[in-house]
C-alpha positions in Angstrom: 0.0 0.0 0.0 2.8 2.4 0.8 4.3 2.0 -2.6 1.2 3.1 -4.4 0.9 6.2 -2.2 4.5 7.1 -2.9 4.0 6.6 -6.6 0.9 8.8 -6.6 2.8 11.5 -4.7 5.6 11.4 -7.3 3.0 11.7 -10.1 1.4 14.7 -8.4 4.9 16.3 -7.9 5.7 15.7 -11.6 2.5 17.3 -12.7 3.2 20.3 -10.5 6.7 20.6 -12.0 5.3 20.3 -15.5 2.8 23.1 -14.8 5.5 25.4 -13.4 7.7 24.7 -16.4 4.8 25.5 -18.8 4.1 28.8 -16.9 7.8 29.7 -17.1 7.9 29.0 -20.9 4.7 31.1 -21.4 6.2 34.0 -19.4 9.4 33.9 -21.4 7.4 33.8 -24.7 5.4 36.8 -23.6 8.6 38.7 -22.7 10.2 37.9 -26.0 7.1 39.1 -27.9 7.0 42.3 -25.8 10.7 43.0 -26.5 10.1 42.4 -30.2 7.1 44.8 -30.3 9.2 47.4 -28.4 12.2 47.0 -30.8 9.8 47.3 -33.8 8.2 50.5 -32.4 11.6 52.1 -31.7 12.9 51.1 -35.1 9.9 52.8 -36.8 10.3 55.8 -34.6 14.0 56.4 -35.6 13.4 55.8 -39.3 
């Protein structure tokens, strides 16, 4: 019985890690897009 509980706990921890990783990747993607938009706007401004 103890083995199955440990296995379930590990799966739950893995799901949490996957969710955090997904959130981090999404945040980085948003940041990259924002920097791209800013660079584009500045480029147009100076031309």
